[in-house]
C-alpha positions as CSV (number, residue, x, y, z in Angstrom):
1,X,-8.9,24.6,-15.8
2,X,-8.7,25.4,-19.6
3,X,-10.7,23.1,-22.0
4,X,-7.4,21.3,-23.1
5,X,-6.9,20.1,-19.4
6,X,-10.5,19.2,-18.8
7,X,-10.3,16.8,-21.9
8,X,-7.4,14.8,-20.4
9,X,-9.3,14.5,-17.1
10,X,-12.4,13.3,-18.8
11,X,-10.5,10.7,-20.7
12,X,-9.2,9.3,-17.4
13,X,-12.4,9.4,-15.8
14,X,-14.2,7.6,-18.6
15,X,-11.3,4.9,-19.2
16,X,-12.1,1.4,-18.4
17,X,-10.4,0.3,-15.2
18,X,-9.2,-2.9,-16.7
19,X,-6.8,-0.9,-19.0
20,X,-4.6,0.1,-16.3
21,X,-1.9,-1.6,-14.5
22,X,-3.3,-1.2,-10.9
23,X,-0.3,-3.0,-9.3
24,X,2.0,-0.2,-10.5
25,X,-0.5,2.5,-9.9
26,X,-1.1,1.1,-6.4
27,X,2.7,1.3,-5.6
28,X,2.8,4.9,-6.6
29,X,-0.3,5.8,-4.4
30,X,1.1,4.0,-1.4
31,X,4.5,5.7,-2.0
32,X,2.9,9.2,-2.1
33,X,0.7,8.2,0.9
34,X,3.8,7.2,2.9
35,X,5.6,10.4,1.8
36,X,2.8,12.7,2.8
37,X,2.5,10.8,6.2
38,X,6.4,10.9,6.9
39,X,6.3,14.8,6.3
40,X,3.5,15.2,8.9
41,X,4.5,17.3,11.9
42,X,3.9,14.3,14.3
43,X,6.3,11.3,14.3
44,X,4.3,8.5,12.8
45,X,7.4,6.2,12.4
46,X,5.9,4.9,8.9
47,X,2.5,4.0,10.1
48,X,-0.4,4.9,8.0
49,X,-3.3,6.8,9.6
50,X,-6.7,4.9,9.8
51,X,-8.2,6.9,7.0
52,X,-5.3,6.1,4.8
53,X,-5.4,2.5,5.5
54,X,-9.0,2.5,4.5
55,X,-8.2,4.3,1.2
56,X,-5.3,1.9,0.5
57,X,-7.4,-1.3,1.4
58,X,-10.4,-0.3,-0.7
59,X,-8.1,0.4,-3.7
60,X,-6.6,-3.2,-3.2
61,X,-10.0,-4.8,-2.8
62,X,-11.5,-2.9,-5.9
63,X,-8.7,-3.4,-8.3
64,X,-7.2,-6.9,-7.2
65,X,-3.9,-5.7,-5.8
66,X,-2.5,-8.7,-4.1
67,X,-1.4,-8.3,-0.4
68,X,2.1,-9.7,-0.9
69,X,2.7,-7.1,-3.7
70,X,1.4,-4.4,-1.4
71,X,3.6,-5.4,1.5
72,X,6.6,-5.7,-0.7
73,X,6.2,-2.3,-1.9
74,X,5.5,-1.0,1.5
75,X,8.8,-2.7,2.9
76,X,10.8,-1.2,-0.1
77,X,9.5,2.3,0.7
78,X,10.2,1.9,4.5
79,X,13.6,0.6,3.7
80,X,14.4,3.5,1.6
81,X,13.4,5.8,4.4
82,X,15.5,3.7,7.1
83,X,18.6,4.0,4.7
84,X,18.2,7.6,4.6
85,X,18.2,7.9,8.5
86,X,14.5,8.4,8.8
87,X,13.3,6.8,12.0
88,X,11.1,3.8,11.1
89,X,9.2,1.5,13.5
90,X,11.1,-1.9,13.2
91,X,7.7,-3.7,14.0
92,X,6.4,-2.3,10.6
93,X,9.4,-3.8,8.7
94,X,8.8,-7.2,10.6
95,X,5.0,-7.1,9.7
96,X,5.6,-6.7,6.0
97,X,8.5,-9.1,5.9
98,X,6.5,-11.8,7.9
99,X,3.5,-11.3,5.6
100,X,5.6,-12.0,2.5
101,X,7.5,-14.8,4.0
102,X,4.4,-16.6,5.0
103,X,3.3,-16.7,1.5
104,X,6.5,-18.0,0.0
105,X,6.8,-20.7,2.8
106,X,3.1,-21.5,2.7
107,X,2.3,-21.2,6.3
108,X,0.0,-18.2,6.3
109,X,-2.9,-18.3,8.9
110,X,-6.2,-16.9,8.7
111,X,-8.6,-15.8,11.5
112,X,-12.0,-17.1,10.5
113,X,-14.9,-16.8,12.9
114,X,-12.4,-16.5,15.8
115,X,-10.8,-19.7,14.9
116,X,-7.4,-20.0,13.7
117,X,-7.2,-22.2,10.5
118,X,-4.4,-22.9,8.2
119,X,-5.2,-21.5,4.6
């Protein structure tokens, strides 16, 4: 890289994480991850690989991206693929929809120490 390009990367590396809109950045990260996965030679039907799930989970945990935002953006991306006649597993659509609906209706359950308890 020439020195002018290195300077831009250094600015990004040294920037304070709190100065970024991580919810918006996560949406872009997840969209590109799904795009890469859907272009895979095997039919993934919209499911992420375990490694991709780990990276997305870690990003959410580190930068405070809420689960409902994550599922809403995932649901939007999956619906975009489905509307363009790309095969998407309907169970994924159901999971993301159910996750968001449970937050709206207030009946989200957590599995805590193998006991199901209302949050």
